[in-house]
N, C-alpha and C positions, 0 to 999 in steps of 0.2 A: 428627396434630399439625402436620406440615408441616416446613419447613426451620427450622434454628436462626436465630433473629433476629440473634444476635451474629455467627454466621458469615457471613450475608448482608451485615451491616454492614461487617465486615472485608474481604470481597471487594470491596465498593463502594469502600472506601478504598484498597485495593491497586490497583484499576483507575484510580482517580483519580491516583494517584502515577505509574502507567505513562503515563497521558494527559499529565500535566504534563511527564514526560520528552520525549515526542513533541513537544509544543508547543515546549519549549525547543530541540530539534533544528531544527525548522522556523524558528523565529525567529532562530536563530544563523546560518542560511545567508545568506551575502552575495553569492552569485553569482560570476560569471555562470553560468546554467544553460543547457545546449543539449540539446535533445531529440534522441535518436538513439543509435546505437552506432557506435564506431569499429571498422573491420575492415581486414583487409589482403588485397590481391589480388596473385597473382603470375601473370605472363604472359610470353609470347614476343613480341618486337617484329616479327619476320619477316625481319630482315636476316641473310644467311647468314653473315657474318663476326663477327656479335655474340656475346658470351658466352652469351646465352640459348640460342643454337642448340646449345650443348654441355651444356645442363641448368641452367645457373646463371640463373634466372628473374629478371626485373625485379620489384621489389615497390613497390607504392604503397598509400597509406592512403586510406580513404574513410569518409565518415559516412553511415550509412543510417538512414532514418526513414520510417514509413509515413504517407501522407497520402491520405485519401479511398479507402482500400482498395488502394493500390498503394504498393510501396516505392520510395522515391526515394533515389538515391546520389549523392553529390557528392565530388569529390576534395578531400583535405586535404593541403596542402603540408607538407613535412617540417618546416618551421619552425613550424607550427601544431599539430602532432600532440599534443604534450603538453598544451597549453592546451584543445584541443577534447575530448581524452580525459578530462581532469579535470572539465571542465564537464559532459560527458555522464554521468560517474559521479555527479556532485553532483545532476543532474536526477533520475537513478533513485533516489537516496537520498531526495531531497525527495518524490517521488511515493510511494515506499514509506511514509514517514512520514505523509503525508496519508491513505493508505488505511488505515494503522493507526489513525489518529485517529478515522476513521469507524467502523471496527469496535469500537474501545473504546467509543465513545459509544453505539453500539447495545447492546453488551453491558451497559454501565452502566445504561442505561435500563431494560433487562430486569430487571436485579437490583433496581432501585429498585421497579419494579412488583411483583416477588415479595416484597420487604420490605413493601410496602404491604398486599399480600394476607395476609402473616403477621401483621401487626399488626392487621388488621381483626377486629372483634368483631361478632357478630351481635346485632341488638337489634330487638325485645324477645326474650327468651330463649324464651318459650313459642310465639311465632309470628313468627319473624325476617322482616325485609324480604328480598326476593330480592337476589342479588348484582347489582351494577351491570353493565349491558351495555357492551361495549366500543364505542368509536367508531372508525369507519374500518376499514381492513382489518387482519386479524390479522397480526402480525409473523411473518415466516418463521423457523422454528426452525433453528438452526445445527446441524451434523452432530453436535458433541459433546453437544448438549442433547436430541437426539432419543432416544426410548426404544424 
């Protein structure tokens, strides 16, 4: 018999609602976005009379991002730390929403295909036409869809 058509329809509608929420999240972003992560580095300066010689290390913030296979780090002045940290978090949230949009669209297309298959009727009944062949490469199955 196959999957329940009404269950497939409901899953498509649920995915579309999830997709709409992600689109609203992306469209609501006003920026600025900064690619990378803010970190902290503690170090010793090397002066014998400095507080760092007794264990109280100097701290500085930096922005790290990979470019062409290498990680590049730049110093972030204390006056810019909050702004850069917020923009970097916003960038990660934006990219996460974009990735989720792609996954939702692929899953939605898969469900639409399955609904189409569930609605398909063979004709003529005594000697039906063969099923349609797929065009292009077969879509990869997601882990939760594999049997």
